[in-house]
N, CA, C, O and the ligand as a Tripos MOL2 file, in Angstrom:
@<TRIPOS>MOLECULE
protein
  321   319    81     0     0
PROTEIN
NO_CHARGES

@<TRIPOS>ATOM
      1 N         121.6780  125.8880  125.1660 N.3       1 MET1
      2 CA        122.2920  124.5320  124.8290 C.3       1 MET1
      3 C         121.1370  123.5220  124.7100 C.2       1 MET1
      4 O         121.0360  122.7610  123.7470 O.2       1 MET1
      5 N         120.2710  123.5540  125.7370 N.am      2 LYS2
      6 CA        119.1560  122.5440  125.6730 C.3       2 LYS2
      7 C         118.2670  122.8290  124.4760 C.2       2 LYS2
      8 O         117.8300  121.8840  123.8190 O.2       2 LYS2
      9 N         117.9780  124.0910  124.1600 N.am      3 ARG3
     10 CA        117.1820  124.3700  123.0130 C.3       3 ARG3
     11 C         117.8150  123.9100  121.8000 C.2       3 ARG3
     12 O         117.1160  123.3440  120.9590 O.2       3 ARG3
     13 N         119.0990  124.0870  121.5940 N.am      4 THR4
     14 CA        119.7760  123.6490  120.3770 C.3       4 THR4
     15 C         119.6110  122.1570  120.1920 C.2       4 THR4
     16 O         119.3170  121.6900  119.0920 O.2       4 THR4
     17 N         119.7910  121.4420  121.2170 N.am      5 GLU5
     18 CA        119.7010  119.9540  121.1180 C.3       5 GLU5
     19 C         118.2820  119.5370  120.7020 C.2       5 GLU5
     20 O         118.0960  118.6430  119.8760 O.2       5 GLU5
     21 N         117.3350  120.1820  121.2720 N.am      6 THR6
     22 CA        115.8740  119.9010  120.8960 C.3       6 THR6
     23 C         115.6140  120.1160  119.4810 C.2       6 THR6
     24 O         114.9390  119.3200  118.8280 O.2       6 THR6
     25 N         116.1660  121.2460  118.9510 N.am      7 THR7
     26 CA        115.9890  121.5570  117.5570 C.3       7 THR7
     27 C         116.5780  120.6010  116.5690 C.2       7 THR7
     28 O         115.9710  120.2680  115.5520 O.2       7 THR7
     29 N         117.8180  120.1470  116.8950 N.am      8 ILE8
     30 CA        118.4780  119.1280  116.1120 C.3       8 ILE8
     31 C         117.7210  117.7840  116.0970 C.2       8 ILE8
     32 O         117.5700  117.1220  115.0710 O.2       8 ILE8
     33 N         117.2600  117.4330  117.3070 N.am      9 GLU9
     34 CA        116.4700  116.1750  117.4210 C.3       9 GLU9
     35 C         115.2960  116.1880  116.5550 C.2       9 GLU9
     36 O         115.0710  115.1990  115.8570 O.2       9 GLU9
     37 N         114.4730  117.2710  116.5230 N.am     10 THR10
     38 CA        113.2960  117.3990  115.8220 C.3      10 THR10
     39 C         113.5950  117.3670  114.3960 C.2      10 THR10
     40 O         112.8320  116.7730  113.6330 O.2      10 THR10
     41 N         114.6570  117.9650  113.9660 N.am     11 TYR11
     42 CA        115.0280  118.0420  112.5100 C.3      11 TYR11
     43 C         115.4130  116.6140  111.9840 C.2      11 TYR11
     44 O         115.0730  116.2740  110.8510 O.2      11 TYR11
     45 N         116.1050  115.7990  112.7900 N.am     12 GLN12
     46 CA        116.4810  114.4660  112.4300 C.3      12 GLN12
     47 C         115.1930  113.5320  112.3180 C.2      12 GLN12
     48 O         115.0530  112.6900  111.4310 O.2      12 GLN12
     49 N         114.3480  113.7690  113.2450 N.am     13 VAL13
     50 CA        113.0710  112.9030  113.1490 C.3      13 VAL13
     51 C         112.3250  113.2330  111.8580 C.2      13 VAL13
     52 O         111.8000  112.3390  111.1940 O.2      13 VAL13
     53 N         112.2790  114.5360  111.4990 N.am     14 GLN14
     54 CA        111.5570  114.8710  110.2670 C.3      14 GLN14
     55 C         112.2090  114.2910  109.0520 C.2      14 GLN14
     56 O         111.5060  113.8730  108.1330 O.2      14 GLN14
     57 N         113.5400  114.2410  108.9960 N.am     15 ILE15
     58 CA        114.3150  113.6660  107.9210 C.3      15 ILE15
     59 C         113.9840  112.1840  107.7090 C.2      15 ILE15
     60 O         113.6930  111.6650  106.6320 O.2      15 ILE15
     61 N         114.0740  111.5670  108.9400 N.am     16 VAL16
     62 CA        113.8540  110.0760  108.8380 C.3      16 VAL16
     63 C         112.4590  109.8260  108.3780 C.2      16 VAL16
     64 O         112.2460  108.9620  107.5270 O.2      16 VAL16
     65 N         111.4910  110.5430  108.8990 N.am     17 ARG17
     66 CA        110.0580  110.3190  108.4580 C.3      17 ARG17
     67 C         109.9970  110.4830  106.9570 C.2      17 ARG17
     68 O         109.4450  109.6240  106.2690 O.2      17 ARG17
     69 N         110.5590  111.5830  106.4180 N.am     18 ARG18
     70 CA        110.3680  112.0000  105.0470 C.3      18 ARG18
     71 C         111.0720  110.8900  104.1500 C.2      18 ARG18
     72 O         110.6040  110.6390  103.0390 O.2      18 ARG18
     73 N         112.1090  110.2760  104.5910 N.am     19 ARG19
     74 CA        112.8440  109.3240  103.7380 C.3      19 ARG19
     75 C         112.2600  107.9370  103.9020 C.2      19 ARG19
     76 O         112.6370  107.0330  103.1570 O.2      19 ARG19
     77 N         111.3950  107.7390  104.8050 N.am     20 LYS20
     78 CA        110.7900  106.4200  104.9830 C.3      20 LYS20
     79 C         110.2050  105.9050  103.7310 C.2      20 LYS20
     80 O         109.3320  106.5940  103.2020 O.2      20 LYS20
     81 N         110.5700  104.7540  103.1590 N.am     21 PRO21
     82 CA        110.0590  104.3140  101.8700 C.3      21 PRO21
     83 C         108.6640  103.6370  101.9050 C.2      21 PRO21
     84 O         108.0960  103.3170  100.8610 O.2      21 PRO21
     85 N         108.1630  103.4410  103.0480 N.am     22 GLU22
     86 CA        106.8040  102.8440  103.0910 C.3      22 GLU22
     87 C         105.9480  103.3590  104.3280 C.2      22 GLU22
     88 O         106.4660  103.8520  105.3300 O.2      22 GLU22
     89 N         104.7010  103.2050  104.1640 N.am     23 THR23
     90 CA        103.8220  103.6500  105.2500 C.3      23 THR23
     91 C         102.4870  102.7630  105.1510 C.2      23 THR23
     92 O         102.2440  102.0580  104.1710 O.2      23 THR23
     93 N         101.7120  102.8630  106.1820 N.am     24 GLU24
     94 CA        100.4870  102.1840  106.0660 C.3      24 GLU24
     95 C          99.3320  103.2730  105.9910 C.2      24 GLU24
     96 O          99.1990  104.1450  106.8500 O.2      24 GLU24
     97 N          98.5470  103.1430  104.9280 N.am     25 ALA25
     98 CA         97.5140  104.1740  104.6530 C.3      25 ALA25
     99 C          96.2300  103.5130  104.1490 C.2      25 ALA25
    100 O          96.2440  102.3740  103.6830 O.2      25 ALA25
    101 N          95.1310  104.2400  104.2500 N.am     26 TRP26
    102 CA         93.8310  103.8530  103.6640 C.3      26 TRP26
    103 C          93.8990  103.8930  102.1970 C.2      26 TRP26
    104 O          94.2250  104.9190  101.6010 O.2      26 TRP26
    105 N          93.5690  102.6840  101.5430 N.am     27 CYS27
    106 CA         93.4760  102.6640  100.0860 C.3      27 CYS27
    107 C          91.9520  102.6720   99.7750 C.2      27 CYS27
    108 O          91.2650  101.7250  100.1560 O.2      27 CYS27
    109 N          91.4110  103.7020   99.1000 N.am     28 SER28
    110 CA         89.9710  103.7840   98.7890 C.3      28 SER28
    111 C          89.5810  102.6630   97.8190 C.2      28 SER28
    112 O          88.4850  102.1100   97.9100 O.2      28 SER28
    113 N          90.5130  102.3220   96.8610 N.am     29 ALA29
    114 CA         90.2290  101.2770   95.9320 C.3      29 ALA29
    115 C          90.1360   99.9120   96.5430 C.2      29 ALA29
    116 O          89.2970   99.1150   96.1220 O.2      29 ALA29
    117 N          90.9880   99.5920   97.5550 N.am     30 CYS30
    118 CA         90.9580   98.3850   98.2670 C.3      30 CYS30
    119 C          89.9370   98.3750   99.3630 C.2      30 CYS30
    120 O          89.5240   97.3220   99.8490 O.2      30 CYS30
    121 N          89.5240   99.5900   99.7580 N.am     31 ALA31
    122 CA         88.6970   99.7490  100.9100 C.3      31 ALA31
    123 C          89.3000   99.1030  102.1590 C.2      31 ALA31
    124 O          88.6180   98.4100  102.9140 O.2      31 ALA31
    125 N          90.6130   99.3540  102.3550 N.am     32 ALA32
    126 CA         91.2510   98.6950  103.4520 C.3      32 ALA32
    127 C          92.6530   99.5590  103.7560 C.2      32 ALA32
    128 O          93.2350  100.2550  102.9230 O.2      32 ALA32
    129 N          93.0000   99.3800  104.9490 N.am     33 ALA33
    130 CA         94.3910   99.9560  105.3080 C.3      33 ALA33
    131 C          95.3540   99.0290  104.7550 C.2      33 ALA33
    132 O          95.3110   97.8340  105.0480 O.2      33 ALA33
    133 N          96.2510   99.5300  103.9430 N.am     34 VAL34
    134 CA         97.2740   98.7020  103.1730 C.3      34 VAL34
    135 C          98.6820   99.2590  103.3570 C.2      34 VAL34
    136 O          98.8620  100.3910  103.8070 O.2      34 VAL34
    137 N          99.6700   98.4530  103.0050 N.am     35 ARG35
    138 CA        101.0300   98.8670  102.9690 C.3      35 ARG35
    139 C         101.3080   99.6850  101.7270 C.2      35 ARG35
    140 O         101.1170   99.2070  100.6090 O.2      35 ARG35
    141 N         101.7280  100.8340  101.8990 N.am     36 MET36
    142 CA        102.0690  101.7580  100.6870 C.3      36 MET36
    143 C         103.5000  101.9980  100.6360 C.2      36 MET36
    144 O         104.1090  102.1890  101.6890 O.2      36 MET36
    145 N         104.1040  102.0070   99.5060 N.am     37 VAL37
    146 CA        105.4960  102.2850   99.2410 C.3      37 VAL37
    147 C         105.6470  103.3630   98.2140 C.2      37 VAL37
    148 O         104.7440  103.7030   97.4500 O.2      37 VAL37
    149 N         106.9190  103.9090   98.2480 N.am     38 THR38
    150 CA        107.1990  104.9700   97.2170 C.3      38 THR38
    151 C         107.3670  104.3910   95.8770 C.2      38 THR38
    152 O         107.6280  103.1920   95.7810 O.2      38 THR38
    153 N         107.2400  105.1380   94.8260 N.am     39 PRO39
    154 CA        107.4460  104.6050   93.5200 C.3      39 PRO39
    155 C         108.8050  103.8810   93.3260 C.2      39 PRO39
    156 O         108.8610  102.8650   92.6340 O.2      39 PRO39
    157 N         109.8450  104.3720   93.9040 N.am     40 GLU40
    158 CA        111.1070  103.7690   93.8430 C.3      40 GLU40
    159 C         111.1120  102.3350   94.5250 C.2      40 GLU40
    160 O         111.6480  101.3510   94.0160 O.2      40 GLU40
    161 N         110.4880  102.3420   95.6660 N.am     41 ALA41
    162 CA        110.3710  101.0580   96.3860 C.3      41 ALA41
    163 C         109.4790  100.0630   95.6300 C.2      41 ALA41
    164 O         109.7660   98.8680   95.5670 O.2      41 ALA41
    165 N         108.3700  100.6050   95.0490 N.am     42 ALA42
    166 CA        107.5210   99.7440   94.2810 C.3      42 ALA42
    167 C         108.1540   99.1480   93.1290 C.2      42 ALA42
    168 O         107.9130   97.9840   92.8070 O.2      42 ALA42
    169 N         109.0300   99.9630   92.4300 N.am     43 ALA43
    170 CA        109.8180   99.4560   91.3570 C.3      43 ALA43
    171 C         110.7850   98.3490   91.8100 C.2      43 ALA43
    172 O         110.9450   97.3090   91.1710 O.2      43 ALA43
    173 N         111.3600   98.6200   92.8520 N.am     44 ALA44
    174 CA        112.2860   97.5220   93.4040 C.3      44 ALA44
    175 C         111.5400   96.1820   93.6170 C.2      44 ALA44
    176 O         111.9720   95.1010   93.2180 O.2      44 ALA44
    177 N         110.3850   96.3570   94.2800 N.am     45 LEU45
    178 CA        109.5700   95.1760   94.6330 C.3      45 LEU45
    179 C         109.0360   94.4630   93.3730 C.2      45 LEU45
    180 O         108.8350   93.2480   93.3720 O.2      45 LEU45
    181 N         108.8210   95.2150   92.3450 N.am     46 SER46
    182 CA        108.2590   94.6250   91.1550 C.3      46 SER46
    183 C         109.4120   94.2790   90.1360 C.2      46 SER46
    184 O         109.1340   93.7240   89.0730 O.2      46 SER46
    185 N         110.6060   94.5840   90.4420 N.am     47 ALA47
    186 CA        111.6930   94.3620   89.4670 C.3      47 ALA47
    187 C         111.5350   95.0610   88.1710 C.2      47 ALA47
    188 O         111.8250   94.4960   87.1170 O.2      47 ALA47
    189 N         111.0710   96.3100   88.2170 N.am     48 VAL48
    190 CA        110.9390   97.2310   87.1470 C.3      48 VAL48
    191 C         111.5230   98.4560   87.3890 C.2      48 VAL48
    192 O         112.0230   98.6420   88.4990 O.2      48 VAL48
    193 N         111.5550   99.4100   86.4780 N.am     49 THR49
    194 CA        112.1080  100.7370   86.6460 C.3      49 THR49
    195 C         111.0660  101.7100   87.2710 C.2      49 THR49
    196 O         109.8710  101.5390   87.0320 O.2      49 THR49
    197 N         111.4830  102.7000   88.0430 N.am     50 PRO50
    198 CA        110.4200  103.6810   88.4810 C.3      50 PRO50
    199 C         109.5980  104.2660   87.4480 C.2      50 PRO50
    200 O         108.4430  104.6310   87.6680 O.2      50 PRO50
    201 N         110.2280  104.3740   86.2010 N.am     51 ARG51
    202 CA        109.5210  104.9150   85.0420 C.3      51 ARG51
    203 C         108.3000  103.9920   84.6720 C.2      51 ARG51
    204 O         107.2440  104.5020   84.2980 O.2      51 ARG51
    205 N         108.4460  102.6900   84.7750 N.am     52 THR52
    206 CA        107.4030  101.7910   84.5380 C.3      52 THR52
    207 C         106.2960  102.0030   85.5550 C.2      52 THR52
    208 O         105.1120  101.9950   85.2180 O.2      52 THR52
    209 N         106.6780  102.1820   86.7390 N.am     53 ILE53
    210 CA        105.7230  102.4100   87.8990 C.3      53 ILE53
    211 C         104.8470  103.6040   87.5800 C.2      53 ILE53
    212 O         103.6220  103.5270   87.6740 O.2      53 ILE53
    213 N         105.5030  104.7580   87.1860 N.am     54 TYR54
    214 CA        104.7550  105.9810   86.8390 C.3      54 TYR54
    215 C         103.8260  105.7630   85.6990 C.2      54 TYR54
    216 O         102.7170  106.2970   85.6620 O.2      54 TYR54
    217 N         104.3110  104.9240   84.7040 N.am     55 ARG55
    218 CA        103.5000  104.7300   83.5690 C.3      55 ARG55
    219 C         102.2210  104.0000   83.9790 C.2      55 ARG55
    220 O         101.1120  104.3430   83.5690 O.2      55 ARG55
    221 N         102.4390  102.9390   84.8410 N.am     56 ARG56
    222 CA        101.2860  102.1850   85.3410 C.3      56 ARG56
    223 C         100.3360  102.9980   86.1870 C.2      56 ARG56
    224 O          99.1230  102.7940   86.1570 O.2      56 ARG56
    225 N         100.9150  103.9470   86.9630 N.am     57 ILE57
    226 CA         99.9990  104.9330   87.7040 C.3      57 ILE57
    227 C          99.1310  105.6920   86.7040 C.2      57 ILE57
    228 O          97.9160  105.7800   86.8800 O.2      57 ILE57
    229 N          99.7530  106.2450   85.6450 N.am     58 GLU58
    230 CA         99.0300  107.0800   84.6990 C.3      58 GLU58
    231 C          98.0480  106.2220   83.9540 C.2      58 GLU58
    232 O          97.0330  106.7580   83.5090 O.2      58 GLU58
    233 N          98.2550  104.9530   83.7800 N.am     59 ALA59
    234 CA         97.3670  104.0890   83.1120 C.3      59 ALA59
    235 C          96.2040  103.6460   83.9800 C.2      59 ALA59
    236 O          95.2360  103.0450   83.5130 O.2      59 ALA59
    237 N          96.3370  103.9730   85.2910 N.am     60 GLY60
    238 CA         95.2880  103.6430   86.2470 C.3      60 GLY60
    239 C          95.3980  102.1810   86.6810 C.2      60 GLY60
    240 O          94.4130  101.6240   87.1650 O.2      60 GLY60
    241 N          96.5600  101.5390   86.5280 N.am     61 GLN61
    242 CA         96.7010  100.1550   86.9110 C.3      61 GLN61
    243 C          97.0610  100.0390   88.4100 C.2      61 GLN61
    244 O          96.8620   98.9780   89.0010 O.2      61 GLN61
    245 N          97.5770  101.0960   89.0190 N.am     62 LEU62
    246 CA         98.0050  100.9830   90.4150 C.3      62 LEU62
    247 C          97.2090  101.9840   91.1950 C.2      62 LEU62
    248 O          96.8290  103.0560   90.7250 O.2      62 LEU62
    249 N          96.9740  101.5560   92.4550 N.am     63 HIS63
    250 CA         96.3640  102.4090   93.3860 C.3      63 HIS63
    251 C          97.4550  103.2910   93.9840 C.2      63 HIS63
    252 O          98.5890  102.8420   94.1490 O.2      63 HIS63
    253 N          97.1390  104.4900   94.2960 N.am     64 PHE64
    254 CA         98.1460  105.3490   94.9640 C.3      64 PHE64
    255 C          97.4580  106.4710   95.8040 C.2      64 PHE64
    256 O          96.2710  106.7520   95.6420 O.2      64 PHE64
    257 N          98.2470  107.0880   96.6940 N.am     65 ILE65
    258 CA         97.8660  108.2320   97.4340 C.3      65 ILE65
    259 C          98.9300  109.2110   97.2020 C.2      65 ILE65
    260 O         100.0450  108.8490   96.8260 O.2      65 ILE65
    261 N          98.6050  110.5300   97.4260 N.am     66 GLU66
    262 CA         99.6410  111.5670   97.3500 C.3      66 GLU66
    263 C          99.5840  112.3140   98.7230 C.2      66 GLU66
    264 O          98.5400  112.7850   99.1750 O.2      66 GLU66
    265 N         100.7050  112.3760   99.2980 N.am     67 THR67
    266 CA        100.7940  113.1250  100.5420 C.3      67 THR67
    267 C         100.8020  114.6920  100.2640 C.2      67 THR67
    268 O         101.0920  115.1100   99.1430 O.2      67 THR67
    269 N         100.4860  115.5250  101.2800 N.am     68 PRO68
    270 CA        100.4500  116.9240  101.1600 C.3      68 PRO68
    271 C         101.7750  117.5150  100.5590 C.2      68 PRO68
    272 O         101.7550  118.5300   99.8620 O.2      68 PRO68
    273 N         102.9340  116.8310  100.8620 N.am     69 ASP69
    274 CA        104.1620  117.3830  100.3260 C.3      69 ASP69
    275 C         104.5310  116.8160   98.9150 C.2      69 ASP69
    276 O         105.6300  117.0100   98.3960 O.2      69 ASP69
    277 N         103.5050  116.0900   98.3310 N.am     70 GLY70
    278 CA        103.7370  115.7380   96.9140 C.3      70 GLY70
    279 C         104.3180  114.3270   96.7330 C.2      70 GLY70
    280 O         104.5440  113.9080   95.5980 O.2      70 GLY70
    281 N         104.5790  113.5440   97.8830 N.am     71 THR71
    282 CA        105.1180  112.2410   97.7210 C.3      71 THR71
    283 C         103.9890  111.2500   97.3580 C.2      71 THR71
    284 O         102.8960  111.2660   97.9220 O.2      71 THR71
    285 N         104.3280  110.3880   96.3790 N.am     72 LEU72
    286 CA        103.3700  109.3960   95.9930 C.3      72 LEU72
    287 C         103.7070  108.0910   96.7620 C.2      72 LEU72
    288 O         104.8730  107.7420   96.9420 O.2      72 LEU72
    289 N         102.6520  107.3930   97.2040 N.am     73 PHE73
    290 CA        102.7320  106.0990   97.7660 C.3      73 PHE73
    291 C         101.8660  105.1750   97.0490 C.2      73 PHE73
    292 O         100.6840  105.4470   96.8380 O.2      73 PHE73
    293 N         102.4570  104.0090   96.6390 N.am     74 ILE74
    294 CA        101.7370  102.9720   95.8300 C.3      74 ILE74
    295 C         101.1600  101.9520   96.7110 C.2      74 ILE74
    296 O         101.8620  101.4990   97.6150 O.2      74 ILE74
    297 N          99.9340  101.5350   96.5410 N.am     75 CYS75
    298 CA         99.2980  100.4510   97.2920 C.3      75 CYS75
    299 C          99.9590   99.1440   96.8120 C.2      75 CYS75
    300 O          99.9580   98.8350   95.6200 O.2      75 CYS75
    301 N         100.5290   98.3780   97.7790 N.am     76 THR76
    302 CA        101.2610   97.1910   97.3820 C.3      76 THR76
    303 C         100.2240   96.1080   96.9490 C.2      76 THR76
    304 O         100.5890   95.2080   96.1940 O.2      76 THR76
    305 N          99.0610   96.1650   97.3640 N.am     77 ASN77
    306 CA         98.0480   95.2560   96.9020 C.3      77 ASN77
    307 C          97.8110   95.3260   95.3270 C.2      77 ASN77
    308 O          97.5840   94.3180   94.6570 O.2      77 ASN77
    309 N          97.8810   96.5260   94.8390 N.am     78 SER78
    310 CA         97.6920   96.7000   93.3970 C.3      78 SER78
    311 C          98.9450   96.3670   92.6030 C.2      78 SER78
    312 O          98.8650   96.2510   91.3800 O.2      78 SER78
    313 N         100.0790   96.2100   93.2320 N.am     79 LEU79
    314 CA        101.3630   95.8530   92.5870 C.3      79 LEU79
    315 C         101.3040   94.3590   92.1590 C.2      79 LEU79
    316 O         101.8520   93.9970   91.1180 O.2      79 LEU79
    317 N         100.6790   93.5480   92.9160 N.am     80 ILE80
    318 CA        100.7590   92.1780   92.7580 C.3      80 ILE80
    319 C          99.7530   91.6320   91.6630 C.2      80 ILE80
    320 O          99.7090   90.4280   91.4100 O.2      80 ILE80
    321 ZN         94.7180   99.4140   96.8230 Zn       81 ZN81
@<TRIPOS>BOND
     1     1     2 1
     2     2     3 1
     3     3     4 2
     4     3     5 am
     5     5     6 1
     6     6     7 1
     7     7     8 2
     8     7     9 am
     9     9    10 1
    10    10    11 1
    11    11    12 2
    12    11    13 am
    13    13    14 1
    14    14    15 1
    15    15    16 2
    16    15    17 am
    17    17    18 1
    18    18    19 1
    19    19    20 2
    20    19    21 am
    21    21    22 1
    22    22    23 1
    23    23    24 2
    24    23    25 am
    25    25    26 1
    26    26    27 1
    27    27    28 2
    28    27    29 am
    29    29    30 1
    30    30    31 1
    31    31    32 2
    32    31    33 am
    33    33    34 1
    34    34    35 1
    35    35    36 2
    36    35    37 am
    37    37    38 1
    38    38    39 1
    39    39    40 2
    40    39    41 am
    41    41    42 1
    42    42    43 1
    43    43    44 2
    44    43    45 am
    45    45    46 1
    46    46    47 1
    47    47    48 2
    48    47    49 am
    49    49    50 1
    50    50    51 1
    51    51    52 2
    52    51    53 am
    53    53    54 1
    54    54    55 1
    55    55    56 2
    56    55    57 am
    57    57    58 1
    58    58    59 1
    59    59    60 2
    60    59    61 am
    61    61    62 1
    62    62    63 1
    63    63    64 2
    64    63    65 am
    65    65    66 1
    66    66    67 1
    67    67    68 2
    68    67    69 am
    69    69    70 1
    70    70    71 1
    71    71    72 2
    72    71    73 am
    73    73    74 1
    74    74    75 1
    75    75    76 2
    76    75    77 am
    77    77    78 1
    78    78    79 1
    79    79    80 2
    80    79    81 am
    81    81    82 1
    82    82    83 1
    83    83    84 2
    84    83    85 am
    85    85    86 1
    86    86    87 1
    87    87    88 2
    88    87    89 am
    89    89    90 1
    90    90    91 1
    91    91    92 2
    92    91    93 am
    93    93    94 1
    94    94    95 1
    95    95    96 2
    96    95    97 am
    97    97    98 1
    98    98    99 1
    99    99   100 2
   100    99   101 am
   101   101   102 1
   102   102   103 1
   103   103   104 2
   104   103   105 am
   105   105   106 1
   106   106   107 1
   107   107   108 2
   108   107   109 am
   109   109   110 1
   110   110   111 1
   111   111   112 2
   112   111   113 am
   113   113   114 1
   114   114   115 1
   115   115   116 2
   116   115   117 am
   117   117   118 1
   118   118   119 1
   119   119   120 2
   120   119   121 am
   121   121   122 1
   122   122   123 1
   123   123   124 2
   124   123   125 am
   125   125   126 1
   126   126   127 1
   127   127   128 2
   128   127   129 am
   129   129   130 1
   130   130   131 1
   131   131   132 2
   132   131   133 am
   133   133   134 1
   134   134   135 1
   135   135   136 2
   136   135   137 am
   137   137   138 1
   138   138   139 1
   139   139   140 2
   140   139   141 am
   141   141   142 1
   142   142   143 1
   143   143   144 2
   144   143   145 am
   145   145   146 1
   146   146   147 1
   147   147   148 2
   148   147   149 am
   149   149   150 1
   150   150   151 1
   151   151   152 2
   152   151   153 am
   153   153   154 1
   154   154   155 1
   155   155   156 2
   156   155   157 am
   157   157   158 1
   158   158   159 1
   159   159   160 2
   160   159   161 am
   161   161   162 1
   162   162   163 1
   163   163   164 2
   164   163   165 am
   165   165   166 1
   166   166   167 1
   167   167   168 2
   168   167   169 am
   169   169   170 1
   170   170   171 1
   171   171   172 2
   172   171   173 am
   173   173   174 1
   174   174   175 1
   175   175   176 2
   176   175   177 am
   177   177   178 1
   178   178   179 1
   179   179   180 2
   180   179   181 am
   181   181   182 1
   182   182   183 1
   183   183   184 2
   184   183   185 am
   185   185   186 1
   186   186   187 1
   187   187   188 2
   188   187   189 am
   189   189   190 1
   190   190   191 1
   191   191   192 2
   192   191   193 am
   193   193   194 1
   194   194   195 1
   195   195   196 2
   196   195   197 am
   197   197   198 1
   198   198   199 1
   199   199   200 2
   200   199   201 am
   201   201   202 1
   202   202   203 1
   203   203   204 2
   204   203   205 am
   205   205   206 1
   206   206   207 1
   207   207   208 2
   208   207   209 am
   209   209   210 1
   210   210   211 1
   211   211   212 2
   212   211   213 am
   213   213   214 1
   214   214   215 1
   215   215   216 2
   216   215   217 am
   217   217   218 1
   218   218   219 1
   219   219   220 2
   220   219   221 am
   221   221   222 1
   222   222   223 1
   223   223   224 2
   224   223   225 am
   225   225   226 1
   226   226   227 1
   227   227   228 2
   228   227   229 am
   229   229   230 1
   230   230   231 1
   231   231   232 2
   232   231   233 am
   233   233   234 1
   234   234   235 1
   235   235   236 2
   236   235   237 am
   237   237   238 1
   238   238   239 1
   239   239   240 2
   240   239   241 am
   241   241   242 1
   242   242   243 1
   243   243   244 2
   244   243   245 am
   245   245   246 1
   246   246   247 1
   247   247   248 2
   248   247   249 am
   249   249   250 1
   250   250   251 1
   251   251   252 2
   252   251   253 am
   253   253   254 1
   254   254   255 1
   255   255   256 2
   256   255   257 am
   257   257   258 1
   258   258   259 1
   259   259   260 2
   260   259   261 am
   261   261   262 1
   262   262   263 1
   263   263   264 2
   264   263   265 am
   265   265   266 1
   266   266   267 1
   267   267   268 2
   268   267   269 am
   269   269   270 1
   270   270   271 1
   271   271   272 2
   272   271   273 am
   273   273   274 1
   274   274   275 1
   275   275   276 2
   276   275   277 am
   277   277   278 1
   278   278   279 1
   279   279   280 2
   280   279   281 am
   281   281   282 1
   282   282   283 1
   283   283   284 2
   284   283   285 am
   285   285   286 1
   286   286   287 1
   287   287   288 2
   288   287   289 am
   289   289   290 1
   290   290   291 1
   291   291   292 2
   292   291   293 am
   293   293   294 1
   294   294   295 1
   295   295   296 2
   296   295   297 am
   297   297   298 1
   298   298   299 1
   299   299   300 2
   300   299   301 am
   301   301   302 1
   302   302   303 1
   303   303   304 2
   304   303   305 am
   305   305   306 1
   306   306   307 1
   307   307   308 2
   308   307   309 am
   309   309   310 1
   310   310   311 1
   311   311   312 2
   312   311   313 am
   313   313   314 1
   314   314   315 1
   315   315   316 2
   316   315   317 am
   317   317   318 1
   318   318   319 1
   319   319   320 2
@<TRIPOS>SUBSTRUCTURE
     1 MET1         2 RESIDUE 1 A MET
     2 LYS2         6 RESIDUE 1 A LYS
     3 ARG3        10 RESIDUE 1 A ARG
     4 THR4        14 RESIDUE 1 A THR
     5 GLU5        18 RESIDUE 1 A GLU
     6 THR6        22 RESIDUE 1 A THR
     7 THR7        26 RESIDUE 1 A THR
     8 ILE8        30 RESIDUE 1 A ILE
     9 GLU9        34 RESIDUE 1 A GLU
    10 THR10       38 RESIDUE 1 A THR
    11 TYR11       42 RESIDUE 1 A TYR
    12 GLN12       46 RESIDUE 1 A GLN
    13 VAL13       50 RESIDUE 1 A VAL
    14 GLN14       54 RESIDUE 1 A GLN
    15 ILE15       58 RESIDUE 1 A ILE
    16 VAL16       62 RESIDUE 1 A VAL
    17 ARG17       66 RESIDUE 1 A ARG
    18 ARG18       70 RESIDUE 1 A ARG
    19 ARG19       74 RESIDUE 1 A ARG
    20 LYS20       78 RESIDUE 1 A LYS
    21 PRO21       82 RESIDUE 1 A PRO
    22 GLU22       86 RESIDUE 1 A GLU
    23 THR23       90 RESIDUE 1 A THR
    24 GLU24       94 RESIDUE 1 A GLU
    25 ALA25       98 RESIDUE 1 A ALA
    26 TRP26      102 RESIDUE 1 A TRP
    27 CYS27      106 RESIDUE 1 A CYS
    28 SER28      110 RESIDUE 1 A SER
    29 ALA29      114 RESIDUE 1 A ALA
    30 CYS30      118 RESIDUE 1 A CYS
    31 ALA31      122 RESIDUE 1 A ALA
    32 ALA32      126 RESIDUE 1 A ALA
    33 ALA33      130 RESIDUE 1 A ALA
    34 VAL34      134 RESIDUE 1 A VAL
    35 ARG35      138 RESIDUE 1 A ARG
    36 MET36      142 RESIDUE 1 A MET
    37 VAL37      146 RESIDUE 1 A VAL
    38 THR38      150 RESIDUE 1 A THR
    39 PRO39      154 RESIDUE 1 A PRO
    40 GLU40      158 RESIDUE 1 A GLU
    41 ALA41      162 RESIDUE 1 A ALA
    42 ALA42      166 RESIDUE 1 A ALA
    43 ALA43      170 RESIDUE 1 A ALA
    44 ALA44      174 RESIDUE 1 A ALA
    45 LEU45      178 RESIDUE 1 A LEU
    46 SER46      182 RESIDUE 1 A SER
    47 ALA47      186 RESIDUE 1 A ALA
    48 VAL48      190 RESIDUE 1 A VAL
    49 THR49      194 RESIDUE 1 A THR
    50 PRO50      198 RESIDUE 1 A PRO
    51 ARG51      202 RESIDUE 1 A ARG
    52 THR52      206 RESIDUE 1 A THR
    53 ILE53      210 RESIDUE 1 A ILE
    54 TYR54      214 RESIDUE 1 A TYR
    55 ARG55      218 RESIDUE 1 A ARG
    56 ARG56      222 RESIDUE 1 A ARG
    57 ILE57      226 RESIDUE 1 A ILE
    58 GLU58      230 RESIDUE 1 A GLU
    59 ALA59      234 RESIDUE 1 A ALA
    60 GLY60      238 RESIDUE 1 A GLY
    61 GLN61      242 RESIDUE 1 A GLN
    62 LEU62      246 RESIDUE 1 A LEU
    63 HIS63      250 RESIDUE 1 A HIS
    64 PHE64      254 RESIDUE 1 A PHE
    65 ILE65      258 RESIDUE 1 A ILE
    66 GLU66      262 RESIDUE 1 A GLU
    67 THR67      266 RESIDUE 1 A THR
    68 PRO68      270 RESIDUE 1 A PRO
    69 ASP69      274 RESIDUE 1 A ASP
    70 GLY70      278 RESIDUE 1 A GLY
    71 THR71      282 RESIDUE 1 A THR
    72 LEU72      286 RESIDUE 1 A LEU
    73 PHE73      290 RESIDUE 1 A PHE
    74 ILE74      294 RESIDUE 1 A ILE
    75 CYS75      298 RESIDUE 1 A CYS
    76 THR76      302 RESIDUE 1 A THR
    77 ASN77      306 RESIDUE 1 A ASN
    78 SER78      310 RESIDUE 1 A SER
    79 LEU79      314 RESIDUE 1 A LEU
    80 ILE80      318 RESIDUE 1 A ILE
    81 ZN81       321 GROUP 0 **** ****
């Protein structure tokens, strides 16, 4: 019983962490620890579509990092 509870708790923590739309990380372009958000959150912040955000990433206009699980985080400094 106790083991089951622990497993569920760990699972929920992982889900919450994975769905978190923002994080703080080192941006090598800014040479600073900055607030990073997902492309979807970046789109909402900039009032554009996620597609526009991806296009700006490809054009090199936005700083970003990629986590080991493939999630992109955009540097909010480069959004403004
Ligand atoms: Zn940056």
